C-alpha positions as CSV (number, residue, x, y, z in Angstrom):
1,M,-3.8,-50.7,-22.6
2,S,-0.5,-49.8,-21.5
3,L,0.4,-47.3,-19.0
4,R,1.9,-45.0,-21.7
5,G,-1.4,-45.3,-23.8
6,F,-3.4,-44.3,-20.8
7,R,-1.4,-41.3,-19.8
8,L,-1.6,-40.2,-23.6
9,Q,-5.3,-40.7,-23.5
10,R,-5.9,-38.8,-20.1
11,E,-3.8,-35.9,-21.4
12,S,-5.8,-35.7,-24.9
13,R,-9.1,-35.6,-22.8
14,A,-7.5,-32.8,-20.5
15,A,-6.6,-30.7,-23.6
16,D,-10.2,-31.0,-24.8
17,R,-11.4,-29.5,-21.5
18,R,-9.2,-26.4,-21.7
19,P,-10.5,-23.2,-22.5
20,A,-10.3,-21.9,-26.0
21,D,-8.3,-18.9,-24.8
22,C,-5.6,-20.8,-22.9
23,G,-2.1,-20.0,-23.8
24,T,-2.9,-16.4,-24.5
25,T,-0.7,-13.7,-23.2
26,D,-2.7,-13.3,-20.0
27,P,-2.7,-16.9,-18.4
28,M,-4.3,-15.7,-15.2
29,S,-7.4,-14.3,-17.0
30,D,-9.5,-17.3,-16.0
31,A,-8.1,-17.6,-12.4
32,P,-10.2,-16.3,-9.6
33,K,-9.5,-12.9,-8.6
34,S,-8.3,-12.0,-5.1
35,A,-10.6,-9.8,-2.9
36,L,-8.0,-6.9,-3.2
37,E,-8.4,-7.2,-7.1
38,L,-11.9,-7.2,-7.0
39,V,-11.9,-3.8,-4.8
40,M,-9.4,-2.2,-6.7
41,E,-11.2,-3.0,-10.0
42,R,-14.6,-1.5,-8.5
43,L,-12.6,1.5,-7.3
44,R,-11.2,2.0,-10.6
45,K,-14.6,1.7,-12.2
46,K,-15.9,4.5,-9.7
47,D,-13.0,6.5,-10.5
48,A,-13.6,6.5,-14.1
49,E,-17.4,7.2,-13.7
50,A,-16.6,10.1,-11.5
51,G,-14.2,11.3,-14.1
52,V,-11.2,11.0,-11.9
53,S,-8.0,10.2,-14.0
54,E,-5.2,8.4,-12.6
55,T,-1.9,10.2,-13.5
56,P,1.6,8.5,-12.8
57,L,4.0,10.2,-10.5
58,T,7.2,11.8,-12.0
59,D,10.6,11.1,-10.8
60,P,11.0,14.4,-9.2
61,Q,7.7,13.9,-7.5
62,R,8.7,10.5,-6.1
63,A,11.9,12.0,-5.0
64,A,10.0,14.8,-3.1
65,I,7.6,12.3,-1.5
66,A,10.5,10.3,-0.3
67,E,12.3,13.2,1.2
68,A,8.8,14.4,3.0
69,R,8.6,10.8,4.4
70,S,12.3,10.7,5.4
71,V,12.0,14.1,7.3
72,Y,8.8,12.9,9.0
73,E,10.7,9.7,10.3
74,A,13.5,11.8,11.6
75,R,11.3,14.1,13.5
76,V,9.4,11.2,14.9
77,A,12.8,9.8,16.0
78,E,13.8,13.0,17.4
79,R,10.6,13.5,19.2
80,R,10.5,10.0,20.6
81,I,14.0,10.3,21.9
82,M,13.2,13.5,23.8
83,H,10.2,11.8,25.2
84,Q,12.1,8.9,26.6
85,S,14.6,11.1,28.2
86,A,11.8,13.4,29.7
87,M,10.0,10.3,31.2
88,L,13.0,9.0,32.8
89,S,13.2,12.2,35.2
90,V,9.5,12.4,36.0
91,M,7.7,10.2,38.3
92,D,4.6,12.3,38.9
93,P,1.8,10.1,37.4
94,E,-0.1,13.2,36.1
95,E,3.0,14.8,34.8
96,R,3.9,11.5,33.0
97,Q,0.3,11.4,31.4
98,R,0.7,15.0,30.4
99,L,4.1,14.2,28.5
100,E,2.3,11.2,26.9
101,D,-0.4,13.3,25.6
102,A,2.0,15.9,24.4
103,L,4.0,12.9,22.4
104,R,0.6,11.6,20.9
105,R,-0.3,15.2,19.7
106,D,3.0,16.0,18.3
107,L,3.1,12.5,16.6
108,E,-0.3,13.2,15.0
109,R,0.6,16.7,13.9
110,F,3.8,15.3,12.2
111,E,1.7,12.7,10.4
112,S,-0.8,15.3,9.2
113,D,2.1,17.7,8.0
114,R,3.4,14.7,6.2
115,E,0.2,13.7,4.4
116,S,-0.6,17.3,3.5
117,K,2.9,17.6,2.1
118,V,2.7,14.4,0.0
119,R,-0.9,15.4,-1.1
120,R,0.5,18.8,-2.4
121,I,3.3,17.2,-4.2
122,R,1.0,14.5,-5.7
123,E,-1.5,17.5,-6.8
124,S,1.5,19.5,-8.5
125,A,1.5,17.9,-11.8
């Protein structure tokens, strides 16, 4: 048997082993799913069982969320700059710790404000 004949024979055997739905519009249907895909699938099923429906965001909602996140980032940057300048002038360890704690509280508050604003925007449908 020639090399060409061997290749043709091997290809025909491979074609016989292919799944029946091979060549459908979803070629990845038989591929193993990643852990993320499996988790997302489970969460969708849970939401469906709980009666939670997924509604896509409108363009104005997306813009409002982007604005809220932009404002958050600006507030964080401003607060970090103020914190750095304050830290340069303080040498007392207790005072430095107090400034660090204040920064942490402010950043947590900014994040909380951002998340609540984004939640309100998402819920206003």
